[in-house]
N, C-alpha and C positions, 0 to 999 in steps of 0.2 A: 388533243382534238383529232378526230378521224379525218382522213382525206376527203370523205364524202361531205362532212360538215364544213371543212374549209372551202370546198368547191361551191357549196350552196351559199356560204357567207360571201365569197368573192363575187358570185353572180348577183347577189342582193346588193352589194356595194356598187357594182357596175350599173345596175338598174337605177339606184338612187342617184348616182352622178349624172346619168343620162336624163333623168327626170328634172334634176336641178338645172342642168344646162338648158333643157328645153324651156323650162319656166323662165329662166333669165332671158332667153331669146325672145319669148313672147312679151315679156315686160318691156324690153328694149324696143321692140317693134311698136308696142302700144304707146310708149312715150313719144316716139317720133310721129305716130299718127295723130295723137292727141295734140301735139304741139302745132300741127298744121290745121287740123279740122275741129279741135275741141271735142268735148264729150259727145255732143249731139251729132256732129258731122262724121265722126269716126264710126266704122262698122267692125263687127267681129270678123267678118269675112276679109275686110281690108287688112286688119291687124294680123290675121292668120297668114294671109298671103305674104305680107312683109316679113313675117317670122319664118316663112318656108315650111309651114305646116298646114294641115287641113283645118277647116273651121271646127270640126268635131274634136280635133286634138286639143283645142283651147279649153273646152268646157270642163275637163277633169281638173283643171287648175283654177279656173275662174268661171263662176256661174253667170257673170254679166259684165257689161262694159264698166259699170260702176265699180265692181270689185277690182277690175284691172286698173282703173284710174286710181283707186285707193292704193293699190300696190305700187304704182309709179310714185305717188306722193309719199308713201311710207319709206320707199328706198331713198328718196330725196331728203326726207327729214333725218334718216339715219346718218347719211353723209354729212348733212348740215351740223348735226349734233357733234359728230367726231371732229369736224373742222373747227368748230367753236371751242371745244374742249382742248384741242391742240394749241389754239391761239392763247387760251387762258394759261395753259401750262408754261408757255414761253414768255409770258408777259413780265415786264419789269415791275418791281414793287410799286404798289399804288396805282397800277395801270391795267389791272386785270379786266375791269368792267369796260374800259375803252377798247381794249383789244378784243373782248368778246363781241362788242358791237361791230367793230371793224371786220371781224371774222364773218359775222352775219352779212354785212354789206358786201364784202369781197366775194363770198360764196355765190350770192344771187347776181352780182354784177357779171360774174363769169358764166352764169347759167340762167340767162334771162328767160329762156323758155320755161324753166322750172318755176320761176317766180310767177310767170303768167298762168301756168297750170295751177299753182297753189292758190292764186287769187281768183281763179275761174274767170279770167278776163275775156275769154272768148264769148261770153254772154253779155258783154258790156259791163259798165260799172253798176253794181248793185249786189245785194246779198244773194249768195248762191252756195250750193254745196251738194253733197251726196245724200244717200239715205241716212236717217238719223243715227243708226248704229255705226256706220262707217265714219260719219262726221265726228261722233263722240270719240272714237278711237284716234282719229287723226288730230283732233283738237287737243286731246290729252298729250300726244307726242309733241305738238307744237308748244303747249304750256310747259312741258319739260325743258324744251330748248330755252324758252323765255326764263324759266327758273334758273338755268345754268348762268345766264347773263346776270340776273338779279343777284345770285349768290356771289358772282365775281365782284359786283359793286359793293356788296356787304363786306367781302374780304378786304376791299380797299378802305373800309371804314366809312362808307357812305350810308348815312341813315335815310337818304332819299332814294334808295336803290330801286324800289318799285316804279317811282315816277321817272327816274333816269332811264330805266329799261324801256318803259312804254314810250317815252319821248324819242329815244334812240331808234327803236324799231320803226316808229311812225316816220321819223326823218329818213331813215335808210330806204324804206319802201317808197315813200313819196318821191325822193330823188331818183331812184331807179326807174320808177314808172315815167317820170318826166323825161329822163334821159332816153328811155326806150321809145317814147312817142316824139322825140326830138324837140320837145318844148323848151328844154334847157338852153338850146341854141339862142333863143330869144333873150336870155339873160347873159349870154357870153361866158358861161361858166360850165365846168364839167361836174358831174355828180361826185366824182372822187375828190375834186378840189373842195366842194362845198361840204362834203362829209368830213374831210380832214379838219376844216375850220370848225365844224360843229364839235368835234372831239378834242379840240385844243383845251388844255387845262385852264 
């Protein structure tokens, strides 16, 4: 390889790293802005300012706020999937399904803003989402996560894996929302305590 080719390749790699770093900074700033203001309240200008770039510098990466919101959720789902798979890999025999659900619960208990963003709770309780194409892509990723949990229950020999997965996800989200809104205090119990009881054999 000639020196000229190596120089061009090195420059291209530097530019790629610079673009990747800038994109990550924009997504991180968007995540913080969306957590405070929701999709409707956040602005591209505010996100750009928080990321330390001009508004025009955002558009080569994301054409709209919805695309940015989808990128935030995509990153969260990628981390969730890795977290759950790690819990499954470490599970004791016959407890993979329970550990998968516990991984789901623990992930969102530590990242309550991401749960709120994923449920679009800034619009109140009700059906909500992004443009149909973005929704389909994100829902497919979420179904993959649910599929990992279901497969873990099947590996445990549970023939009711789909129902156990659905019940466990609903239980986890319900408890986390009640804890976030401080309604569990009325029952004198924590979300973690109640979820542990739910997962008992």
